[in-house]
DRENMI-701813 format. One record per residue: residue number from 1; residue in three letters; x, y, z of N, C-alpha, C in turn. Coordinates in Angstrom, 2 decimals, decimal comma, always signed. Last residue first. Example, Ala and Ser with C-alpha at 12.3 -4.5 7.8 and 13.67 -1.06 7.14 Angstrom:
<atoms>
atom num=2; residu=SER; n.xx=+12,85; n.yy=-2,25; n.zz=+7,08; ca.xx=+13,67; ca.yy=-1,06; ca.zz=+7,14; c.xx=+12,90; c.yy=+0,03; c.zz=+7,87;
atom num=1; residu=ALA; n.xx=+13,19; n.yy=-5,69; n.zz=+7,80; ca.xx=+12,30; ca.yy=-4,50; ca.zz=+7,80; c.xx=+13,20; c.yy=-3,30; c.zz=+7,80;
</atoms>
This chain:
<atoms>
atom num=65; residu=GLU; n.xx=+89,95; n.yy=+9,04; n.zz=-19,60; ca.xx=+90,99; ca.yy=+8,80; ca.zz=-18,60; c.xx=+90,71; c.yy=+7,60; c.zz=-17,75;
atom num=64; residu=ASN; n.xx=+88,05; n.yy=+9,84; n.zz=-21,33; ca.xx=+88,65; ca.yy=+8,53; ca.zz=-21,59; c.xx=+89,70; c.yy=+8,16; c.zz=-20,55;
atom num=63; residu=GLY; n.xx=+87,18; n.yy=+12,41; n.zz=-20,99; ca.xx=+86,43; ca.yy=+11,36; ca.zz=-20,33; c.xx=+86,97; c.yy=+9,96; c.zz=-20,57;
atom num=62; residu=ASP; n.xx=+89,13; n.yy=+15,20; n.zz=-20,48; ca.xx=+89,01; ca.yy=+13,99; ca.zz=-21,28; c.xx=+88,30; c.yy=+12,89; c.zz=-20,49;
atom num=61; residu=SER; n.xx=+87,17; n.yy=+17,84; n.zz=-18,91; ca.xx=+88,41; ca.yy=+17,19; ca.zz=-19,32; c.xx=+88,10; c.yy=+15,94; c.zz=-20,13;
atom num=60; residu=VAL; n.xx=+85,91; n.yy=+20,76; n.zz=-17,41; ca.xx=+85,72; ca.yy=+19,76; ca.zz=-18,47; c.xx=+87,08; c.yy=+19,19; c.zz=-18,84;
atom num=59; residu=GLN; n.xx=+84,49; n.yy=+22,02; n.zz=-14,42; ca.xx=+85,68; ca.yy=+21,74; ca.zz=-15,21; c.xx=+85,38; c.yy=+20,63; c.zz=-16,20;
atom num=58; residu=LEU; n.xx=+82,90; n.yy=+24,50; n.zz=-12,57; ca.xx=+82,69; ca.yy=+23,40; ca.zz=-13,51; c.xx=+83,95; c.yy=+23,25; c.zz=-14,36;
atom num=57; residu=THR; n.xx=+81,54; n.yy=+25,81; n.zz=-9,51; ca.xx=+82,63; ca.yy=+25,66; ca.zz=-10,48; c.xx=+82,34; c.yy=+24,46; c.zz=-11,37;
atom num=56; residu=LEU; n.xx=+78,91; n.yy=+25,94; n.zz=-8,42; ca.xx=+79,85; ca.yy=+27,04; ca.zz=-8,26; c.xx=+80,98; c.yy=+27,00; c.zz=-9,28;
atom num=55; residu=VAL; n.xx=+75,57; n.yy=+25,29; n.zz=-8,59; ca.xx=+76,85; ca.yy=+24,89; ca.zz=-9,18; c.xx=+77,78; c.yy=+26,09; c.zz=-9,14;
atom num=54; residu=ASP; n.xx=+73,56; n.yy=+25,01; n.zz=-5,69; ca.xx=+74,05; ca.yy=+25,86; ca.zz=-6,78; c.xx=+75,40; c.yy=+25,35; c.zz=-7,28;
atom num=53; residu=GLY; n.xx=+72,94; n.yy=+23,47; n.zz=-3,49; ca.xx=+72,18; ca.yy=+23,25; ca.zz=-4,72; c.xx=+72,61; c.yy=+24,10; c.zz=-5,89;
atom num=52; residu=GLY; n.xx=+74,85; n.yy=+24,20; n.zz=-1,58; ca.xx=+73,45; ca.yy=+24,56; ca.zz=-1,38; c.xx=+72,61; c.yy=+24,44; c.zz=-2,64;
atom num=51; residu=PHE; n.xx=+77,26; n.yy=+23,94; n.zz=-3,93; ca.xx=+77,04; ca.yy=+24,40; ca.zz=-2,57; c.xx=+75,59; c.yy=+24,85; c.zz=-2,45;
atom num=50; residu=VAL; n.xx=+79,32; n.yy=+21,90; n.zz=-5,94; ca.xx=+77,97; ca.yy=+22,35; ca.zz=-5,62; c.xx=+77,93; c.yy=+22,81; c.zz=-4,17;
atom num=49; residu=GLU; n.xx=+81,60; n.yy=+21,61; n.zz=-8,57; ca.xx=+81,41; ca.yy=+21,85; ca.zz=-7,14; c.xx=+80,03; c.yy=+22,44; c.zz=-6,92;
atom num=48; residu=TYR; n.xx=+82,15; n.yy=+19,14; n.zz=-11,10; ca.xx=+81,61; ca.yy=+20,42; ca.zz=-10,64; c.xx=+81,39; c.yy=+20,43; c.zz=-9,14;
atom num=47; residu=VAL; n.xx=+83,49; n.yy=+17,76; n.zz=-13,90; ca.xx=+83,66; ca.yy=+17,81; ca.zz=-12,45; c.xx=+83,14; c.yy=+19,17; c.zz=-12,01;
atom num=46; residu=ILE; n.xx=+83,05; n.yy=+15,72; n.zz=-16,60; ca.xx=+82,60; ca.yy=+16,97; ca.zz=-16,01; c.xx=+82,73; c.yy=+16,85; c.zz=-14,49;
atom num=45; residu=LYS; n.xx=+84,59; n.yy=+14,42; n.zz=-19,34; ca.xx=+84,50; ca.yy=+14,28; ca.zz=-17,89; c.xx=+84,18; c.yy=+15,65; c.zz=-17,30;
atom num=44; residu=ASN; n.xx=+83,15; n.yy=+13,44; n.zz=-22,32; ca.xx=+83,71; ca.yy=+14,58; ca.zz=-21,59; c.xx=+83,50; c.yy=+14,33; c.zz=-20,10;
atom num=43; residu=PRO; n.xx=+83,51; n.yy=+11,23; n.zz=-25,04; ca.xx=+83,15; ca.yy=+11,42; ca.zz=-23,63; c.xx=+83,89; c.yy=+12,60; c.zz=-23,00;
atom num=42; residu=ASN; n.xx=+82,26; n.yy=+12,06; n.zz=-28,33; ca.xx=+83,36; ca.yy=+11,70; ca.zz=-27,43; c.xx=+82,98; c.yy=+12,01; c.zz=-25,99;
atom num=41; residu=CYS; n.xx=+80,33; n.yy=+12,95; n.zz=-30,15; ca.xx=+80,04; ca.yy=+11,77; ca.zz=-29,32; c.xx=+81,19; c.yy=+11,31; c.zz=-28,43;
atom num=40; residu=CYS; n.xx=+80,35; n.yy=+15,30; n.zz=-31,56; ca.xx=+81,33; ca.yy=+14,27; ca.zz=-31,94; c.xx=+81,19; c.yy=+12,97; c.zz=-31,16;
atom num=39; residu=VAL; n.xx=+77,89; n.yy=+16,58; n.zz=-30,57; ca.xx=+78,38; ca.yy=+16,71; ca.zz=-31,95; c.xx=+79,28; c.yy=+15,54; c.zz=-32,34;
atom num=38; residu=VAL; n.xx=+77,38; n.yy=+16,17; n.zz=-27,94; ca.xx=+76,24; ca.yy=+16,02; ca.zz=-28,84; c.xx=+76,66; c.yy=+16,12; c.zz=-30,30;
atom num=37; residu=CYS; n.xx=+79,63; n.yy=+14,25; n.zz=-26,00; ca.xx=+79,40; ca.yy=+15,44; ca.zz=-26,80; c.xx=+78,25; c.yy=+15,19; c.zz=-27,77;
atom num=36; residu=ASP; n.xx=+78,59; n.yy=+12,58; n.zz=-23,05; ca.xx=+79,04; ca.yy=+12,49; ca.zz=-24,44; c.xx=+78,70; c.yy=+13,78; c.zz=-25,17;
atom num=35; residu=TYR; n.xx=+79,71; n.yy=+12,97; n.zz=-19,79; ca.xx=+78,69; ca.yy=+13,35; ca.zz=-20,76; c.xx=+79,29; c.yy=+13,23; c.zz=-22,15;
atom num=34; residu=ILE; n.xx=+80,25; n.yy=+11,75; n.zz=-16,60; ca.xx=+80,69; ca.yy=+11,68; ca.zz=-17,99; c.xx=+79,50; c.yy=+12,02; c.zz=-18,88;
atom num=33; residu=GLU; n.xx=+80,90; n.yy=+13,40; n.zz=-13,46; ca.xx=+80,04; ca.yy=+12,68; ca.zz=-14,40; c.xx=+80,67; c.yy=+12,68; c.zz=-15,78;
atom num=32; residu=THR; n.xx=+81,29; n.yy=+14,17; n.zz=-10,12; ca.xx=+82,01; ca.yy=+13,83; ca.zz=-11,34; c.xx=+81,10; c.yy=+12,98; c.zz=-12,20;
atom num=31; residu=VAL; n.xx=+80,88; n.yy=+16,66; n.zz=-7,66; ca.xx=+80,24; ca.yy=+15,65; ca.zz=-8,48; c.xx=+81,10; c.yy=+15,43; c.zz=-9,72;
atom num=30; residu=GLN; n.xx=+81,33; n.yy=+17,72; n.zz=-4,31; ca.xx=+81,86; ca.yy=+17,60; ca.zz=-5,66; c.xx=+81,18; c.yy=+16,45; c.zz=-6,38;
atom num=29; residu=GLY; n.xx=+78,98; n.yy=+19,64; n.zz=-2,28; ca.xx=+80,08; ca.yy=+18,70; ca.zz=-2,50; c.xx=+80,52; c.yy=+18,71; c.zz=-3,95;
atom num=28; residu=SER; n.xx=+75,75; n.yy=+19,76; n.zz=-1,00; ca.xx=+77,00; ca.yy=+20,49; ca.zz=-1,15; c.xx=+78,11; c.yy=+19,46; c.zz=-1,29;
atom num=27; residu=PHE; n.xx=+72,21; n.yy=+19,81; n.zz=-1,28; ca.xx=+73,49; ca.yy=+19,12; ca.zz=-1,51; c.xx=+74,63; c.yy=+20,11; c.zz=-1,61;
atom num=26; residu=ASP; n.xx=+69,70; n.yy=+20,85; n.zz=-1,14; ca.xx=+70,45; ca.yy=+20,79; ca.zz=+0,11; c.xx=+71,81; c.yy=+20,10; c.zz=-0,04;
atom num=25; residu=PRO; n.xx=+68,64; n.yy=+20,66; n.zz=-3,72; ca.xx=+68,83; ca.yy=+21,99; ca.zz=-3,12; c.xx=+69,63; c.yy=+21,99; c.zz=-1,83;
atom num=24; residu=SER; n.xx=+70,33; n.yy=+18,36; n.zz=-5,86; ca.xx=+69,40; ca.yy=+18,57; ca.zz=-4,75; c.xx=+69,68; c.yy=+19,94; c.zz=-4,11;
atom num=23; residu=VAL; n.xx=+70,71; n.yy=+18,85; n.zz=-9,36; ca.xx=+71,28; ca.yy=+18,72; ca.zz=-8,03; c.xx=+70,23; c.yy=+19,03; c.zz=-6,97;
atom num=22; residu=ALA; n.xx=+71,18; n.yy=+18,20; n.zz=-12,65; ca.xx=+70,16; ca.yy=+18,14; ca.zz=-11,60; c.xx=+70,83; c.yy=+17,89; c.zz=-10,26;
atom num=21; residu=LEU; n.xx=+72,24; n.yy=+19,96; n.zz=-15,31; ca.xx=+72,75; ca.yy=+19,29; ca.zz=-14,13; c.xx=+71,71; c.yy=+19,35; c.zz=-13,03;
atom num=20; residu=ASP; n.xx=+72,14; n.yy=+19,86; n.zz=-18,54; ca.xx=+71,17; ca.yy=+20,13; ca.zz=-17,49; c.xx=+71,59; c.yy=+19,32; c.zz=-16,27;
atom num=19; residu=LEU; n.xx=+74,24; n.yy=+21,43; n.zz=-20,89; ca.xx=+74,02; ca.yy=+20,32; ca.zz=-19,96; c.xx=+72,98; c.yy=+20,77; c.zz=-18,94;
atom num=18; residu=GLU; n.xx=+74,76; n.yy=+22,41; n.zz=-24,29; ca.xx=+74,15; ca.yy=+22,62; ca.zz=-22,99; c.xx=+74,03; c.yy=+21,32; c.zz=-22,20;
atom num=17; residu=PHE; n.xx=+77,85; n.yy=+22,99; n.zz=-26,10; ca.xx=+76,53; ca.yy=+22,41; ca.zz=-25,93; c.xx=+76,06; c.yy=+22,57; c.zz=-24,50;
atom num=16; residu=GLU; n.xx=+80,26; n.yy=+23,84; n.zz=-28,55; ca.xx=+79,58; ca.yy=+24,21; ca.zz=-27,31; c.xx=+78,21; c.yy=+23,55; c.zz=-27,27;
atom num=15; residu=SER; n.xx=+83,12; n.yy=+22,08; n.zz=-29,71; ca.xx=+81,74; ca.yy=+22,53; ca.zz=-29,92; c.xx=+81,13; c.yy=+22,85; c.zz=-28,56;
atom num=14; residu=PHE; n.xx=+85,64; n.yy=+21,00; n.zz=-29,49; ca.xx=+85,46; ca.yy=+22,40; ca.zz=-29,10; c.xx=+84,08; c.yy=+22,96; c.zz=-29,45;
atom num=13; residu=CYS; n.xx=+86,21; n.yy=+18,36; n.zz=-29,72; ca.xx=+85,92; ca.yy=+19,08; ca.zz=-30,96; c.xx=+85,65; c.yy=+20,56; c.zz=-30,74;
atom num=12; residu=PHE; n.xx=+87,13; n.yy=+17,68; n.zz=-26,97; ca.xx=+87,68; ca.yy=+17,11; ca.zz=-28,21; c.xx=+87,47; c.yy=+17,99; c.zz=-29,44;
atom num=11; residu=HIS; n.xx=+85,78; n.yy=+18,89; n.zz=-24,92; ca.xx=+87,23; ca.yy=+18,74; ca.zz=-24,77; c.xx=+87,89; c.yy=+18,31; c.zz=-26,10;
atom num=10; residu=CYS; n.xx=+83,18; n.yy=+21,16; n.zz=-25,65; ca.xx=+83,71; ca.yy=+19,80; ca.zz=-25,75; c.xx=+85,23; c.yy=+19,81; c.zz=-25,69;
atom num=9; residu=THR; n.xx=+82,13; n.yy=+23,50; n.zz=-23,34; ca.xx=+82,82; ca.yy=+23,32; ca.zz=-24,61; c.xx=+83,45; c.yy=+21,94; c.zz=-24,61;
atom num=8; residu=ILE; n.xx=+78,86; n.yy=+24,06; n.zz=-21,90; ca.xx=+80,26; ca.yy=+23,63; ca.zz=-21,84; c.xx=+80,82; c.yy=+23,54; c.zz=-23,25;
atom num=7; residu=SER; n.xx=+76,41; n.yy=+25,68; n.zz=-20,02; ca.xx=+76,97; ca.yy=+25,52; ca.zz=-21,35; c.xx=+78,44; c.yy=+25,12; c.zz=-21,19;
atom num=6; residu=LYS; n.xx=+73,91; n.yy=+24,49; n.zz=-17,81; ca.xx=+75,25; ca.yy=+25,04; ca.zz=-18,03; c.xx=+75,67; c.yy=+24,76; c.zz=-19,46;
atom num=5; residu=GLU; n.xx=+71,22; n.yy=+24,62; n.zz=-15,69; ca.xx=+71,61; ca.yy=+24,49; ca.zz=-17,08; c.xx=+72,94; c.yy=+25,22; c.zz=-17,28;
atom num=4; residu=ASN; n.xx=+70,26; n.yy=+23,01; n.zz=-13,07; ca.xx=+71,27; ca.yy=+24,03; ca.zz=-13,34; c.xx=+71,73; c.yy=+23,83; c.zz=-14,77;
atom num=3; residu=ASN; n.xx=+67,37; n.yy=+22,24; n.zz=-11,43; ca.xx=+68,10; ca.yy=+22,08; ca.zz=-12,68; c.xx=+69,01; c.yy=+23,29; c.zz=-12,88;
atom num=2; residu=GLU; n.xx=+66,93; n.yy=+20,66; n.zz=-8,29; ca.xx=+67,00; ca.yy=+21,87; ca.zz=-9,09; c.xx=+67,78; c.yy=+21,58; c.zz=-10,36;
atom num=1; residu=MET; n.xx=+64,79; n.yy=+18,40; n.zz=-6,69; ca.xx=+65,97; ca.yy=+18,60; ca.zz=-7,52; c.xx=+65,85; c.yy=+19,90; c.zz=-8,29;
</atoms>
């Protein structure tokens, strides 16, 4: 597993925090996960595209959906 550290902005309080996304080096596809904000504790839905173990795109939205 490779660690892809990414910085995101909370959908709710707009605080910035780091995520450590662990992806397999041979994985390609889309991943959807929920991460709680480290400041306000609200759920953030993280959708990211992976190709060959590298995170190419990352979107943050409301995790309460």
